[in-house]
C-alpha positions in Angstrom: -78.2 13.6 2.6 -76.9 10.2 3.4 -74.3 9.3 6.0 -72.3 6.2 5.4 -69.7 4.7 7.7 -67.5 1.7 8.1 -64.9 1.0 10.7 -63.0 -1.5 8.5 -60.2 0.0 6.4 -59.6 -3.2 4.4 -60.9 -3.3 0.8 -64.1 -5.3 0.5 -63.6 -8.6 -1.3 -64.9 -9.0 -4.8 -65.4 -5.2 -5.4 -63.5 -3.9 -8.4 -63.2 -0.4 -10.0 -65.5 -1.5 -12.9 -68.1 -2.4 -10.2 -68.0 1.2 -9.3 -68.8 2.2 -12.9 -65.3 3.3 -13.6 -64.4 3.2 -17.3 -62.7 0.0 -18.4 -59.6 1.9 -19.6 -59.1 3.5 -16.2 -59.8 0.2 -14.5 -57.1 -1.5 -16.6 -54.7 1.4 -15.8 -55.2 0.5 -12.1 -54.5 -3.1 -12.8 -51.3 -2.2 -14.5 -50.3 -0.2 -11.4 -51.0 -3.3 -9.3 -54.2 -1.8 -7.7 -56.8 -4.5 -7.8 -59.5 -3.5 -5.2 -60.7 0.0 -4.3 -60.3 1.0 -0.7 -63.4 1.7 1.5 -63.1 5.5 0.9 -62.9 4.8 -2.8 -65.8 2.4 -2.8 -68.1 4.8 -1.0 -67.1 8.1 -2.5 -66.6 7.3 -6.2 -70.3 6.6 -7.0 -71.3 9.9 -5.4 -68.7 11.8 -7.3 -69.6 10.2 -10.6 -73.3 11.0 -9.9 -72.3 14.7 -9.7 -73.1 15.0 -6.0 -71.3 17.3 -3.6 -69.3 15.1 -1.1 -67.9 15.6 2.4 -65.6 12.7 2.9 -63.4 11.7 5.9 -60.9 8.9 6.1 -57.6 8.3 7.7 -54.4 9.4 5.9 -52.9 6.8 3.6 -56.2 5.3 2.6 -56.5 6.5 -1.0 -58.4 9.7 -0.8 -56.6 11.2 -3.8 -57.9 8.4 -6.0 -61.3 8.6 -4.4 -61.9 12.0 -6.0 -59.2 11.9 -8.7 -60.3 8.9 -10.7 -64.0 9.9 -11.0 -62.9 13.4 -11.8 -60.7 12.1 -14.7 -63.6 10.0 -15.9 -66.0 12.9 -15.9 -63.6 15.0 -18.0 -63.1 12.2 -20.5 -66.8 11.7 -20.9 -67.3 15.4 -21.7 -64.4 16.3 -24.0 -63.8 19.8 -25.4 -61.6 21.0 -28.2 -58.4 23.0 -27.7 -60.0 26.3 -28.6 -62.7 25.9 -25.9 -60.1 24.9 -23.3 -57.7 27.8 -24.0 -57.4 30.1 -21.0 -59.8 28.1 -18.9 -59.7 25.6 -16.0 -62.2 22.7 -16.0 -61.5 21.2 -12.6 -59.8 22.9 -9.6 -58.1 21.1 -6.7 -57.0 23.3 -3.8 -54.4 22.1 -1.3 -52.7 23.7 1.6 -49.0 23.0 0.9 -46.5 22.7 -2.0 -45.7 19.1 -1.1 -49.3 18.0 -1.3 -49.7 19.8 -4.6 -46.8 17.9 -6.0 -48.0 14.6 -4.6 -51.5 15.0 -6.0 -50.1 16.0 -9.4 -47.9 12.9 -9.6 -50.8 10.7 -8.6 -53.3 12.1 -11.1 -50.7 12.1 -13.9 -50.2 8.4 -13.1 -53.9 7.6 -13.3 -54.4 9.6 -16.5 -51.2 8.5 -18.2 -53.1 6.9 -21.1 -55.3 10.0 -21.7 -54.7 13.4 -23.3 -55.9 15.3 -20.3 -53.8 18.4 -19.2 -53.0 18.3 -15.5 -50.9 21.2 -14.1 -49.9 22.2 -10.5 -49.1 25.8 -9.4 -47.7 26.8 -6.0 -45.3 29.2 -4.4 -41.5 29.0 -4.4 -41.3 28.3 -8.2 -41.3 30.5 -11.2 -44.6 32.2 -12.1 -43.4 32.6 -15.7 -42.9 28.8 -16.1 -46.3 28.2 -14.7 -47.9 30.8 -17.0 -46.3 29.0 -20.0 -47.7 25.7 -18.9 -51.2 27.2 -18.6 -51.2 29.1 -21.8 -53.6 26.5 -23.4 -55.7 26.1 -20.2 -55.9 22.9 -18.2 -58.4 20.1 -17.6 -57.2 19.8 -14.0 -55.4 22.5 -12.0 -53.9 21.7 -8.6 -53.0 24.8 -6.6 -52.2 26.4 -3.3 -54.7 29.3 -2.7 -52.1 32.1 -2.6 -50.4 31.2 -5.9 -53.8 30.5 -7.5 -54.9 34.1 -6.7 -51.6 35.4 -8.0 -52.3 33.9 -11.4 -55.9 35.0 -11.3 -54.8 38.6 -10.6 -52.6 38.7 -13.7 -55.3 36.8 -15.7 -53.3 33.7 -16.6 -56.6 31.9 -16.8 -60.3 32.3 -15.9 -62.0 30.2 -13.3 -65.5 31.0 -14.7 -65.9 27.6 -16.3 -64.7 25.4 -13.4 -67.1 22.4 -13.2 -65.7 20.7 -10.1 -64.0 22.3 -7.1 -62.0 20.0 -4.7 -60.6 20.9 -1.3 -58.0 18.4 -0.3 -57.2 18.5 3.4 -60.4 20.5 3.7 -60.2 21.0 7.4 -56.9 23.0 6.9 -58.3 24.9 3.9 -61.4 26.1 5.9 -59.6 27.3 9.0 -58.9 30.9 9.9 -55.6 31.0 8.1 -56.7 30.0 4.6 -60.4 31.0 4.7 -60.0 34.6 3.4 -58.2 33.2 0.3 -60.8 30.4 -0.1 -63.6 33.1 -0.1 -61.8 35.0 -2.8 -61.5 31.8 -4.9 -65.2 31.0 -4.4 -66.1 34.4 -5.8 -64.3 33.5 -9.1 -65.8 30.0 -9.6 -69.4 29.4 -10.8 -72.1 29.0 -8.2 -73.4 26.0 -10.1 -70.6 23.5 -9.7 -69.8 20.2 -8.0 -67.8 20.6 -4.7 -65.8 17.9 -3.0 -64.3 18.2 0.5 -61.8 15.4 1.6 -59.8 15.2 4.8 -58.6 13.0 7.6 -60.0 15.3 10.3 -63.1 17.5 10.7 -63.8 19.4 13.8 -67.4 20.3 14.5 -66.7 23.9 13.7 -65.0 23.1 10.4 -67.8 20.7 9.5 -70.4 23.4 10.1 -68.5 25.7 7.8 -68.2 23.0 5.1 -71.9 22.4 5.1 -72.5 26.1 4.4 -70.4 25.8 1.2 -71.9 22.5 0.0 -75.2 21.8 -1.7 -77.0 18.8 -0.1 -73.8 16.8 0.2 -73.4 13.1 0.6 -71.3 12.5 3.8 -68.9 9.6 3.7 -67.0 8.6 6.8 -65.3 5.2 6.6 -63.5 5.4 9.9 -64.4 7.1 13.2 -64.0 10.8 12.8 -60.5 12.2 13.7 -59.2 8.7 14.2 -55.7 7.3 13.7 -54.8 4.1 11.8 -54.7 0.9 13.8 -51.4 0.1 12.1 -49.7 2.9 13.9 -48.4 2.2 17.4 -48.3 5.4 19.5 -46.1 6.1 22.5 -45.5 9.2 24.6 -42.1 9.7 26.4 -42.2 12.4 29.1 -38.9 14.2 29.2 -37.4 17.5 30.4 -37.5 20.0 27.5 -33.7 20.6 27.6 -33.1 16.8 27.2 -35.3 16.2 24.1 -32.5 16.4 21.6 -30.4 14.0 23.7 -33.3 11.5 23.9 -34.0 11.8 20.2 -30.4 11.0 19.3 -30.5 8.1 21.8 -33.7 6.6 20.2 -32.4 6.9 16.7 -29.0 5.4 17.6 -29.9 2.7 20.1 -32.9 1.4 18.0 -31.0 1.7 14.7 -33.7 3.7 13.0 -32.5 4.4 9.5 -35.4 6.7 8.3 -37.1 9.0 10.8 -39.4 11.9 10.1 -39.2 14.4 13.0 -41.8 17.2 13.5 -41.0 20.4 15.3 -43.1 23.6 15.7 -40.9 26.3 14.2 -38.7 26.9 11.2 -35.8 28.0 13.3 -36.2 24.9 15.5 -36.1 22.6 12.5 -32.8 24.1 11.3 -31.3 24.1 14.7 -32.2 20.5 15.5 -30.8 19.3 12.1 -27.5 20.9 13.0 -27.4 19.4 16.5 -28.2 15.9 15.2 -25.3 16.2 12.7 -23.0 17.0 15.7 -24.3 13.7 17.2 -23.2 11.9 14.1 -26.7 11.5 12.6 -27.2 12.7 9.1 -30.1 15.1 9.1 -31.7 17.8 7.0 -34.5 20.3 7.6 -37.6 21.2 5.6 -39.7 24.2 6.3 -41.6 27.1 4.7 -38.6 29.4 4.5 -36.7 27.1 2.2 -36.9 27.4 -1.5 -38.9 24.7 -3.4 -35.7 23.3 -4.8 -34.2 23.0 -1.4 -37.3 21.4 0.0 -37.5 18.9 -2.9 -33.8 18.0 -2.5 -34.2 17.4 1.2 -37.1 15.2 0.6 -35.4 13.3 -2.2 -32.2 12.8 -0.1 -34.4 11.4 2.7 -36.3 9.0 0.4 -33.1 7.8 -1.1 -31.5 7.1 2.3 -28.8 9.8 2.0 -30.0 11.3 5.3 -31.3 9.5 8.3 -33.6 12.1 9.8 -35.8 14.7 8.1 -36.7 17.5 10.4 -39.9 19.2 9.4 -42.4 21.8 10.4 -46.1 21.1 9.9 -45.7 22.2 6.2 -44.8 18.5 5.7 -47.6 17.0 7.8 -49.9 17.0 4.8 -48.6 15.9 1.5 -45.5 13.7 2.3 -46.0 10.2 1.0 -42.9 8.1 1.8 -43.2 4.4 1.1 -42.7 2.2 4.2 -41.8 5.1 6.5 -41.5 3.2 9.8 -41.1 6.0 12.4 -42.5 9.5 13.0 -41.4 11.5 16.0 -43.2 14.5 17.5 -40.1 16.4 18.9 -42.5 19.2 19.7 -46.2 18.6 20.2 -48.2 20.4 17.4 -49.9 23.8 17.8 -53.3 22.1 16.9 -54.5 18.8 18.1 -55.8 17.9 14.5 -52.2 18.2 13.2 -51.2 15.3 15.4 -53.4 13.0 13.3 -51.9 14.3 10.1 -48.3 14.1 11.4 -48.5 10.5 12.5 -50.4 9.7 9.3 -47.1 9.8 7.5 -46.4 6.3 8.8 -48.6 3.2 8.8 -49.8 4.0 5.3 -51.6 1.5 3.0 -51.7 -1.1 5.7 -48.0 -0.9 6.7 -47.0 -1.0 10.4 -45.7 2.3 11.8 -44.5 3.8 15.1 -45.4 7.4 16.3 -43.4 8.6 19.3 -44.1 11.9 21.1 -41.5 13.6 23.3 -43.5 15.4 25.9 -42.2 18.2 28.1 -44.3 19.4 31.0 -45.5 22.7 29.4 -46.9 20.6 26.5 -49.3 18.6 28.7 -52.3 20.8 27.7 -51.7 19.9 24.1 -51.6 16.2 24.9 -54.9 16.5 26.7 -56.4 18.2 23.6 -55.1 15.4 21.4 -56.6 12.7 23.7 -59.9 14.5 23.7 -59.9 14.7 19.9 -59.0 11.0 19.5 -61.2 10.0 22.5 -58.5 7.8 23.9 -55.6 8.0 26.3 -52.1 7.7 24.7 -49.7 5.3 26.4 -46.9 6.9 28.3 -43.6 5.4 29.4 -40.6 6.8 31.2 -37.3 5.8 29.7 -34.5 4.9 32.1 -32.0 7.7 32.2 -34.4 10.2 30.8 -37.0 10.5 33.5 -38.4 14.0 33.8 -37.6 16.2 36.8 -40.7 16.4 39.0 -39.7 19.2 41.3 -37.7 21.8 39.3 -35.9 22.5 36.1 -32.2 23.2 36.4 -30.7 25.9 34.2 -27.2 25.7 32.7 -25.6 27.5 35.7 -27.0 24.9 38.1 -29.6 27.2 39.7 -33.0 25.7 40.5 -35.8 27.4 38.5 -39.3 26.4 39.7 -41.9 26.9 36.9 -45.5 27.5 37.6 -47.7 25.0 35.6 -50.4 27.5 35.3 -48.0 30.1 33.9 -46.8 27.5 31.4 -50.3 26.7 30.3 -51.2 30.3 29.9 -48.1 30.9 27.7 -48.9 27.8 25.6 -52.5 28.8 25.2 -51.4 32.3 24.1 -49.1 30.7 21.5 -51.9 28.5 20.2 -54.2 31.5 19.9 -51.7 33.5 17.9 -51.0 30.5 15.7 -54.6 29.8 15.0 -55.1 33.3 13.6 -52.2 33.1 11.2 -52.6 32.7 7.5 -49.8 32.4 5.0 -49.9 32.0 1.3 -47.9 29.0 0.1 
């Protein structure tokens, strides 16, 4: 096993895709798309993937991980063509992702890269018609992108067989290997051949998840182009301590006073996302929510309206932390701190992508301080904090709506938050 690393996220000069043994047709396709130099994660991962090695790769969000596994995957399939009869009812390469949004993003990217080929690339995920997906897969697929739950739904009704999968990819592998998804992943692993190439890509890997990954990989090449669990230098981070009951007021103030026209706001719960969107509308800020309870059509419309500037704020749960790729998104707000410290990295990775500048603001209530500490331990850095005039947090007590002083025990709040985190970490939901 080799371990490669680089702290520089800028493409190395004079390295092209053809230098990485990428087929000239695919290299020209990238030139047509205006992509001249491969990024560091692409430079380091592509040769290993082409060589048929198992790979464990970590790089910050927005650095081109999809192309790092997608382009060599396409090339491998083109170099080993099969006829329509052989492909019928089979999947040649399988990419597993945690969310519908990421499935759609990966599909669009791979279809763009393979536009001048005859490869069949299909995505399946919850919230859309099984029948439509079955029809698309009637002749099999060269590449199938799937959320685990929907993949197993298809496997159960025998839409296709996974017995001939040559390459298995886990995108956002840290999420795919945690307690929530792991049972489904184990079911999938029983259906794919033991002799295969396996690729794990993610922005974050805890020591526990990394240990799990190594048990599923065969003598992998490890690629880490940036410090593990790090955030992009292009993202400015700021924490604003504030009383919980004044978060909505502070959020509206920041959006209005700073004239932010496109803001992605993360909350913890589905109900909280809907409620905050309604409250912002009452403040005169056009907002829409996106969460796991919404239909795929509603989620897609909300995302499209946000991208097109029809709404100013997109209020999202962590279902959107992985998979949203919005060009030049300037601001991400943590209205609620995430349940898991690793999700902070993925949330703020929605801004500052592809070398752009970004701002990540966290609104911190007193009961969320343990989560901030966990995030700082993960990143191995202290996040800057600033009190905003007029929104300074109360130090002595919280005042309820009737004006009564309610003193809260910090230890009680910490125990409550830890209990919430424990419950959340054990949840698993098919998407």
